[in-house]
Structures are given as structure tokens and as C-alpha cells.
Backbone as XML, in Angstrom:
<?xml version="1.0"?>
<chain id="A" units="angstrom">
  <residue number="1" name="MET">
    <atom name="N" x="-11.925" y="-80.939" z="-187.169"/>
    <atom name="CA" x="-11.584" y="-79.838" z="-188.039"/>
    <atom name="C" x="-11.000" y="-80.420" z="-189.328"/>
  </residue>
  <residue number="2" name="LYS">
    <atom name="N" x="-11.475" y="-79.929" z="-190.447"/>
    <atom name="CA" x="-10.957" y="-80.384" z="-191.735"/>
    <atom name="C" x="-9.496" y="-79.958" z="-191.875"/>
  </residue>
  <residue number="3" name="SER">
    <atom name="N" x="-8.761" y="-80.732" z="-192.649"/>
    <atom name="CA" x="-7.346" y="-80.442" z="-192.856"/>
    <atom name="C" x="-7.135" y="-79.043" z="-193.438"/>
  </residue>
  <residue number="4" name="GLU">
    <atom name="N" x="-7.947" y="-78.667" z="-194.416"/>
    <atom name="CA" x="-7.776" y="-77.339" z="-195.024"/>
    <atom name="C" x="-8.136" y="-76.234" z="-194.045"/>
  </residue>
  <residue number="5" name="ASP">
    <atom name="N" x="-9.132" y="-76.474" z="-193.176"/>
    <atom name="CA" x="-9.474" y="-75.501" z="-192.147"/>
    <atom name="C" x="-8.331" y="-75.364" z="-191.141"/>
  </residue>
  <residue number="6" name="ALA">
    <atom name="N" x="-7.746" y="-76.502" z="-190.775"/>
    <atom name="CA" x="-6.619" y="-76.493" z="-189.839"/>
    <atom name="C" x="-5.438" y="-75.739" z="-190.441"/>
  </residue>
  <residue number="7" name="HIS">
    <atom name="N" x="-5.153" y="-75.987" z="-191.715"/>
    <atom name="CA" x="-4.047" y="-75.283" z="-192.375"/>
    <atom name="C" x="-4.272" y="-73.775" z="-192.351"/>
  </residue>
  <residue number="8" name="ALA">
    <atom name="N" x="-5.480" y="-73.353" z="-192.666"/>
    <atom name="CA" x="-5.796" y="-71.917" z="-192.688"/>
    <atom name="C" x="-5.669" y="-71.316" z="-191.290"/>
  </residue>
  <residue number="9" name="ARG">
    <atom name="N" x="-6.163" y="-72.023" z="-190.291"/>
    <atom name="CA" x="-6.102" y="-71.526" z="-188.903"/>
    <atom name="C" x="-4.645" y="-71.436" z="-188.434"/>
  </residue>
  <residue number="10" name="ILE">
    <atom name="N" x="-3.862" y="-72.450" z="-188.726"/>
    <atom name="CA" x="-2.447" y="-72.457" z="-188.343"/>
    <atom name="C" x="-1.719" y="-71.296" z="-189.009"/>
  </residue>
  <residue number="11" name="GLN">
    <atom name="N" x="-1.949" y="-71.132" z="-190.301"/>
    <atom name="CA" x="-1.300" y="-70.048" z="-191.033"/>
    <atom name="C" x="-1.667" y="-68.695" z="-190.439"/>
  </residue>
  <residue number="12" name="LYS">
    <atom name="N" x="-2.936" y="-68.509" z="-190.120"/>
    <atom name="CA" x="-3.384" y="-67.236" z="-189.544"/>
    <atom name="C" x="-2.728" y="-66.990" z="-188.184"/>
  </residue>
  <residue number="13" name="LEU">
    <atom name="N" x="-2.659" y="-68.020" z="-187.358"/>
    <atom name="CA" x="-2.056" y="-67.859" z="-186.029"/>
    <atom name="C" x="-0.565" y="-67.552" z="-186.113"/>
  </residue>
  <residue number="14" name="ILE">
    <atom name="N" x="0.141" y="-68.209" z="-187.012"/>
    <atom name="CA" x="1.577" y="-67.935" z="-187.165"/>
    <atom name="C" x="1.776" y="-66.510" z="-187.665"/>
  </residue>
  <residue number="15" name="LEU">
    <atom name="N" x="0.996" y="-66.113" z="-188.637"/>
    <atom name="CA" x="1.103" y="-64.757" z="-189.176"/>
    <atom name="C" x="0.741" y="-63.714" z="-188.118"/>
  </residue>
  <residue number="16" name="THR">
    <atom name="N" x="-0.269" y="-63.999" z="-187.320"/>
    <atom name="CA" x="-0.657" y="-63.087" z="-186.244"/>
    <atom name="C" x="0.496" y="-62.903" z="-185.260"/>
  </residue>
  <residue number="17" name="GLY">
    <atom name="N" x="1.135" y="-63.997" z="-184.871"/>
    <atom name="CA" x="2.282" y="-63.901" z="-183.970"/>
    <atom name="C" x="3.412" y="-63.099" z="-184.582"/>
  </residue>
  <residue number="18" name="ASP">
    <atom name="N" x="3.700" y="-63.348" z="-185.854"/>
    <atom name="CA" x="4.757" y="-62.595" z="-186.548"/>
    <atom name="C" x="4.436" y="-61.101" z="-186.556"/>
  </residue>
  <residue number="19" name="ASN">
    <atom name="N" x="3.194" y="-60.779" z="-186.886"/>
    <atom name="CA" x="2.790" y="-59.375" z="-186.958"/>
    <atom name="C" x="2.831" y="-58.700" z="-185.595"/>
  </residue>
  <residue number="20" name="ARG">
    <atom name="N" x="2.419" y="-59.410" z="-184.576"/>
    <atom name="CA" x="2.467" y="-58.834" z="-183.225"/>
    <atom name="C" x="3.905" y="-58.481" z="-182.851"/>
  </residue>
  <residue number="21" name="LEU">
    <atom name="N" x="4.819" y="-59.356" z="-183.173"/>
    <atom name="CA" x="6.213" y="-59.105" z="-182.843"/>
    <atom name="C" x="6.745" y="-57.904" z="-183.623"/>
  </residue>
  <residue number="22" name="LYS">
    <atom name="N" x="6.430" y="-57.831" z="-184.907"/>
    <atom name="CA" x="6.883" y="-56.714" z="-185.747"/>
    <atom name="C" x="6.306" y="-55.385" z="-185.282"/>
  </residue>
  <residue number="23" name="GLN">
    <atom name="N" x="5.084" y="-55.418" z="-184.753"/>
    <atom name="CA" x="4.414" y="-54.191" z="-184.325"/>
    <atom name="C" x="4.816" y="-53.768" z="-182.919"/>
  </residue>
  <residue number="24" name="GLY">
    <atom name="N" x="5.663" y="-54.541" z="-182.281"/>
    <atom name="CA" x="6.153" y="-54.168" z="-180.965"/>
    <atom name="C" x="5.204" y="-54.511" z="-179.827"/>
  </residue>
  <residue number="25" name="VAL">
    <atom name="N" x="4.249" y="-55.385" z="-180.087"/>
    <atom name="CA" x="3.335" y="-55.839" z="-179.036"/>
    <atom name="C" x="4.132" y="-56.731" z="-178.082"/>
  </residue>
  <residue number="26" name="ASP">
    <atom name="N" x="3.640" y="-56.880" z="-176.880"/>
    <atom name="CA" x="4.287" y="-57.742" z="-175.888"/>
    <atom name="C" x="4.628" y="-59.102" z="-176.515"/>
  </residue>
  <residue number="27" name="PRO">
    <atom name="N" x="5.891" y="-59.525" z="-176.441"/>
    <atom name="CA" x="6.287" y="-60.813" z="-177.025"/>
    <atom name="C" x="5.462" y="-61.994" z="-176.524"/>
  </residue>
  <residue number="28" name="GLU">
    <atom name="N" x="4.888" y="-61.885" z="-175.330"/>
    <atom name="CA" x="4.052" y="-62.979" z="-174.813"/>
    <atom name="C" x="2.817" y="-63.182" z="-175.682"/>
  </residue>
  <residue number="29" name="LYS">
    <atom name="N" x="2.317" y="-62.109" z="-176.281"/>
    <atom name="CA" x="1.156" y="-62.223" z="-177.179"/>
    <atom name="C" x="1.546" y="-63.003" z="-178.429"/>
  </residue>
  <residue number="30" name="ALA">
    <atom name="N" x="2.732" y="-62.751" z="-178.949"/>
    <atom name="CA" x="3.217" y="-63.502" z="-180.108"/>
    <atom name="C" x="3.389" y="-64.965" z="-179.724"/>
  </residue>
  <residue number="31" name="ARG">
    <atom name="N" x="3.961" y="-65.208" z="-178.552"/>
    <atom name="CA" x="4.157" y="-66.577" z="-178.067"/>
    <atom name="C" x="2.809" y="-67.311" z="-177.991"/>
  </residue>
  <residue number="32" name="GLU">
    <atom name="N" x="1.787" y="-66.631" z="-177.476"/>
    <atom name="CA" x="0.465" y="-67.242" z="-177.362"/>
    <atom name="C" x="-0.059" y="-67.667" z="-178.731"/>
  </residue>
  <residue number="33" name="SER">
    <atom name="N" x="0.088" y="-66.803" z="-179.725"/>
    <atom name="CA" x="-0.388" y="-67.125" z="-181.076"/>
    <atom name="C" x="0.337" y="-68.344" z="-181.632"/>
  </residue>
  <residue number="34" name="TRP">
    <atom name="N" x="1.643" y="-68.372" z="-181.473"/>
    <atom name="CA" x="2.424" y="-69.494" z="-182.003"/>
    <atom name="C" x="2.106" y="-70.792" z="-181.270"/>
  </residue>
  <residue number="35" name="GLU">
    <atom name="N" x="1.909" y="-70.706" z="-179.967"/>
    <atom name="CA" x="1.564" y="-71.905" z="-179.208"/>
    <atom name="C" x="0.168" y="-72.401" z="-179.580"/>
  </residue>
  <residue number="36" name="GLN">
    <atom name="N" x="-0.748" y="-71.484" z="-179.878"/>
    <atom name="CA" x="-2.075" y="-71.882" z="-180.349"/>
    <atom name="C" x="-1.962" y="-72.579" z="-181.698"/>
  </residue>
  <residue number="37" name="ALA">
    <atom name="N" x="-1.099" y="-72.065" z="-182.569"/>
    <atom name="CA" x="-0.888" y="-72.688" z="-183.881"/>
    <atom name="C" x="-0.391" y="-74.120" z="-183.694"/>
  </residue>
  <residue number="38" name="LEU">
    <atom name="N" x="0.503" y="-74.318" z="-182.764"/>
    <atom name="CA" x="1.025" y="-75.655" z="-182.501"/>
    <atom name="C" x="-0.069" y="-76.576" z="-181.946"/>
  </residue>
  <residue number="39" name="ALA">
    <atom name="N" x="-0.932" y="-76.034" z="-181.094"/>
    <atom name="CA" x="-2.026" y="-76.837" z="-180.550"/>
    <atom name="C" x="-2.998" y="-77.261" z="-181.658"/>
  </residue>
  <residue number="40" name="VAL">
    <atom name="N" x="-3.315" y="-76.354" z="-182.565"/>
    <atom name="CA" x="-4.196" y="-76.689" z="-183.683"/>
    <atom name="C" x="-3.527" y="-77.755" z="-184.555"/>
  </residue>
  <residue number="41" name="ALA">
    <atom name="N" x="-2.233" y="-77.599" z="-184.788"/>
    <atom name="CA" x="-1.494" y="-78.574" z="-185.589"/>
    <atom name="C" x="-1.519" y="-79.945" z="-184.926"/>
  </residue>
  <residue number="42" name="ARG">
    <atom name="N" x="-1.365" y="-79.961" z="-183.619"/>
    <atom name="CA" x="-1.383" y="-81.226" z="-182.871"/>
    <atom name="C" x="-2.738" y="-81.922" z="-183.044"/>
  </residue>
  <residue number="43" name="GLU">
    <atom name="N" x="-3.817" y="-81.161" z="-182.915"/>
    <atom name="CA" x="-5.160" y="-81.719" z="-183.051"/>
    <atom name="C" x="-5.409" y="-82.252" z="-184.463"/>
  </residue>
  <residue number="44" name="ALA">
    <atom name="N" x="-4.798" y="-81.603" z="-185.455"/>
    <atom name="CA" x="-5.013" y="-81.990" z="-186.857"/>
    <atom name="C" x="-4.006" y="-83.030" z="-187.337"/>
  </residue>
  <residue number="45" name="GLY">
    <atom name="N" x="-3.095" y="-83.447" z="-186.456"/>
    <atom name="CA" x="-2.091" y="-84.433" z="-186.841"/>
    <atom name="C" x="-0.971" y="-83.847" z="-187.682"/>
  </residue>
  <residue number="46" name="LEU">
    <atom name="N" x="-0.743" y="-82.539" z="-187.553"/>
    <atom name="CA" x="0.269" y="-81.845" z="-188.347"/>
    <atom name="C" x="1.429" y="-81.331" z="-187.496"/>
  </residue>
  <residue number="47" name="GLU">
    <atom name="N" x="1.494" y="-81.781" z="-186.266"/>
    <atom name="CA" x="2.480" y="-81.240" z="-185.330"/>
    <atom name="C" x="3.914" y="-81.375" z="-185.838"/>
  </residue>
  <residue number="48" name="GLU">
    <atom name="N" x="4.262" y="-82.511" z="-186.411"/>
    <atom name="CA" x="5.638" y="-82.727" z="-186.870"/>
    <atom name="C" x="6.036" y="-81.735" z="-187.959"/>
  </residue>
  <residue number="49" name="THR">
    <atom name="N" x="5.076" y="-81.298" z="-188.748"/>
    <atom name="CA" x="5.346" y="-80.339" z="-189.820"/>
    <atom name="C" x="5.460" y="-78.923" z="-189.278"/>
  </residue>
  <residue number="50" name="ILE">
    <atom name="N" x="4.625" y="-78.578" z="-188.323"/>
    <atom name="CA" x="4.527" y="-77.201" z="-187.829"/>
    <atom name="C" x="5.516" y="-76.910" z="-186.703"/>
  </residue>
  <residue number="51" name="ARG">
    <atom name="N" x="5.825" y="-77.909" z="-185.901"/>
    <atom name="CA" x="6.690" y="-77.690" z="-184.730"/>
    <atom name="C" x="8.006" y="-76.982" z="-185.075"/>
  </residue>
  <residue number="52" name="PRO">
    <atom name="N" x="8.741" y="-77.384" z="-186.126"/>
    <atom name="CA" x="10.000" y="-76.682" z="-186.419"/>
    <atom name="C" x="9.804" y="-75.187" z="-186.710"/>
  </residue>
  <residue number="53" name="LEU">
    <atom name="N" x="8.717" y="-74.832" z="-187.381"/>
    <atom name="CA" x="8.442" y="-73.419" z="-187.666"/>
    <atom name="C" x="8.187" y="-72.635" z="-186.380"/>
  </residue>
  <residue number="54" name="VAL">
    <atom name="N" x="7.419" y="-73.238" z="-185.499"/>
    <atom name="CA" x="7.087" y="-72.577" z="-184.240"/>
    <atom name="C" x="8.317" y="-72.505" z="-183.334"/>
  </residue>
  <residue number="55" name="GLU">
    <atom name="N" x="9.105" y="-73.560" z="-183.284"/>
    <atom name="CA" x="10.290" y="-73.568" z="-182.416"/>
    <atom name="C" x="11.290" y="-72.493" z="-182.817"/>
  </residue>
  <residue number="56" name="ILE">
    <atom name="N" x="11.446" y="-72.266" z="-184.111"/>
    <atom name="CA" x="12.348" y="-71.203" z="-184.575"/>
    <atom name="C" x="11.881" y="-69.853" z="-184.065"/>
  </residue>
  <residue number="57" name="ARG">
    <atom name="N" x="10.592" y="-69.618" z="-184.148"/>
    <atom name="CA" x="10.045" y="-68.336" z="-183.699"/>
    <atom name="C" x="10.172" y="-68.187" z="-182.187"/>
  </residue>
  <residue number="58" name="LEU">
    <atom name="N" x="9.848" y="-69.235" z="-181.463"/>
    <atom name="CA" x="9.921" y="-69.169" z="-179.997"/>
    <atom name="C" x="11.366" y="-68.975" z="-179.525"/>
  </residue>
  <residue number="59" name="ALA">
    <atom name="N" x="12.315" y="-69.530" z="-180.243"/>
    <atom name="CA" x="13.722" y="-69.402" z="-179.846"/>
    <atom name="C" x="14.197" y="-67.952" z="-179.916"/>
  </residue>
  <residue number="60" name="ASP">
    <atom name="N" x="13.550" y="-67.152" z="-180.742"/>
    <atom name="CA" x="13.933" y="-65.742" z="-180.863"/>
    <atom name="C" x="13.349" y="-64.854" z="-179.772"/>
  </residue>
  <residue number="61" name="LEU">
    <atom name="N" x="12.442" y="-65.398" z="-178.988"/>
    <atom name="CA" x="11.828" y="-64.613" z="-177.918"/>
    <atom name="C" x="12.656" y="-64.710" z="-176.642"/>
  </residue>
  <residue number="62" name="PRO">
    <atom name="N" x="12.550" y="-63.688" z="-175.806"/>
    <atom name="CA" x="13.223" y="-63.779" z="-174.510"/>
    <atom name="C" x="12.577" y="-64.885" z="-173.675"/>
  </residue>
  <residue number="63" name="PRO">
    <atom name="N" x="13.353" y="-65.555" z="-172.836"/>
    <atom name="CA" x="12.789" y="-66.620" z="-172.004"/>
    <atom name="C" x="11.731" y="-66.059" z="-171.056"/>
  </residue>
  <residue number="64" name="ARG">
    <atom name="N" x="10.844" y="-66.928" z="-170.676"/>
    <atom name="CA" x="9.769" y="-66.520" z="-169.740"/>
    <atom name="C" x="10.310" y="-66.273" z="-168.376"/>
  </residue>
</chain>
């Protein structure tokens, strides 16, 4: 995956998770989106940059 494609996919997944949470969808759906964003970041070598953003969001969710 190209770096710019990875950036766009990560951004979309993070935004999707944020929107799901704001819309009152099951928090697990938001968690799934954010975890997918982290997986894409890992594959693209961007994990260190994206992980702090995802961890902040996950910390606000109730524990599993």
C-alpha cells in the first residue's frame, strides 16, 4: 500500500470510529475502526505515529 493511500485509509478509519462514538453506536464498533487504523499503520510502518492517537481514543472506551 502506498504511503498516501495508507494515510487516507488511516484517517478514514479514525474518523469513522469517532463518528460512530458520537452517533451513539456500540462502542465496540468504534474500537474496531480504531484498531483497524492501527493495523493499517503497522503495515505501512506508521505505527509509532498513529499509536498515541488510537490509544487516547481507546482509553476513553469502557473496558471489554
